[in-house]
C-alpha positions in Angstrom: -11.9 -63.9 26.1 -9.4 -63.1 28.8 -10.1 -61.6 32.2 -10.0 -58.1 30.9 -13.1 -56.0 30.8 -14.2 -53.8 28.0 -14.7 -50.1 28.7 -18.1 -48.4 28.0 -16.6 -46.8 24.9 -15.5 -50.2 23.5 -18.9 -51.7 24.1 -20.6 -48.7 22.5 -18.3 -49.2 19.4 -19.4 -52.8 19.0 -23.1 -52.2 19.3 -24.0 -50.2 16.2 -23.5 -53.1 13.8 -25.7 -55.3 15.9 -28.4 -52.7 16.5 -28.6 -51.6 12.9 -30.8 -54.5 12.0 -33.1 -54.2 15.0 -34.6 -50.7 14.8 -38.1 -52.0 14.4 -38.0 -53.9 17.7 -38.4 -51.0 20.1 -40.8 -51.2 23.0 -40.7 -55.0 22.9 -42.4 -55.1 19.4 -40.9 -57.8 17.2 -41.6 -57.8 13.5 -41.4 -60.9 11.3 -38.1 -61.1 9.4 -38.5 -61.5 5.7 -37.0 -64.7 4.3 -34.1 -62.9 2.6 -33.1 -61.5 6.0 -32.5 -64.9 7.5 -29.2 -65.2 5.7 -28.0 -61.9 7.0 -29.2 -62.8 10.5 -27.2 -66.0 10.3 -24.2 -64.1 9.0 -24.5 -61.7 12.0 -24.8 -64.6 14.5 -21.0 -64.9 15.2 -20.9 -61.1 15.8 -23.9 -61.4 18.2 -22.2 -64.3 20.0 -19.1 -62.1 20.4 -21.1 -59.4 22.0 -23.0 -61.8 24.3 -19.6 -63.1 25.5 -18.4 -59.6 26.6 -17.5 -59.8 30.3 -19.4 -57.2 32.3 -18.6 -56.2 35.9 -21.8 -56.3 38.0 -21.6 -54.5 41.4 -24.0 -54.6 44.4 -24.3 -51.7 46.7 -25.0 -53.0 50.2 -25.2 -49.5 51.7 -23.5 -46.2 52.1 -22.4 -44.2 55.0 -20.7 -40.8 55.5 -17.9 -40.9 58.1 -15.4 -38.4 59.3 -11.8 -38.8 58.6 -11.3 -39.4 62.4 -13.9 -42.2 62.4 -12.2 -43.9 59.4 -8.7 -43.6 60.9 -10.0 -45.1 64.2 -11.2 -48.3 62.5 -9.7 -51.5 63.9 -10.4 -55.1 63.3 -13.8 -55.8 64.9 -15.1 -52.3 64.2 -18.7 -52.2 62.8 -19.7 -49.8 60.1 -23.4 -49.0 60.1 -25.0 -48.2 56.7 -27.9 -45.9 56.0 -30.0 -48.8 54.7 -32.4 -51.1 56.5 -31.6 -54.8 56.7 -35.0 -55.5 54.9 -34.4 -52.9 52.2 -33.4 -54.3 48.7 -29.8 -53.7 47.6 -29.0 -52.0 44.3 -27.4 -54.1 41.4 -25.3 -51.9 39.1 -23.9 -52.3 35.7 -21.4 -49.6 34.5 -22.4 -47.6 37.6 -26.1 -47.6 36.7 -28.7 -49.3 38.8 -30.3 -52.0 36.6 -32.1 -54.1 39.2 -32.7 -54.5 42.9 -32.7 -57.6 45.0 -32.3 -59.2 48.4 -29.1 -60.7 49.9 -29.1 -64.5 50.1 -26.4 -67.1 50.9 -25.5 -69.7 48.3 -23.4 -72.3 50.1 -20.5 -70.3 51.5 -21.0 -67.3 49.2 -23.3 -64.3 49.1 -25.8 -64.0 46.3 -28.6 -61.6 45.3 -32.1 -62.7 44.5 -33.3 -60.3 41.9 -36.7 -58.9 42.9 -37.1 -56.0 40.5 -35.6 -54.9 37.1 -35.3 -51.2 36.8 -37.0 -49.9 33.6 -35.5 -47.4 31.3 -38.3 -44.9 32.3 -37.3 -45.3 36.0 -33.6 -44.7 35.1 -34.5 -41.5 33.1 -36.8 -40.3 35.9 -33.9 -40.6 38.4 -31.7 -38.5 36.2 -34.1 -35.6 35.8 
């Protein structure tokens, strides 16, 4: 695939065919697949591979701050923006603007990285919404 990312709508359009055969696997329960279904599973493998190759944009939120227009206009090289998040507080890892995990900032050679410390459950995401 190229460097272009799929929209949420395009991802949603691809998922029904994949998910139609996995309704019995909710809550982590896996059911044994009858022998006759193995051929349909192998037939669906290329489609699954296509979905697994979809590029997703993952973002990390280091922190947020509210600043006045005057403060923003007065920024110069060397200015420091202070965020409303402690250095020791985990950062949010987002997929499609939804927090999916949390982690700590690490360095990997010359780059930044995130050590995942917690995966946000679906129940936690729903609780945040309500």
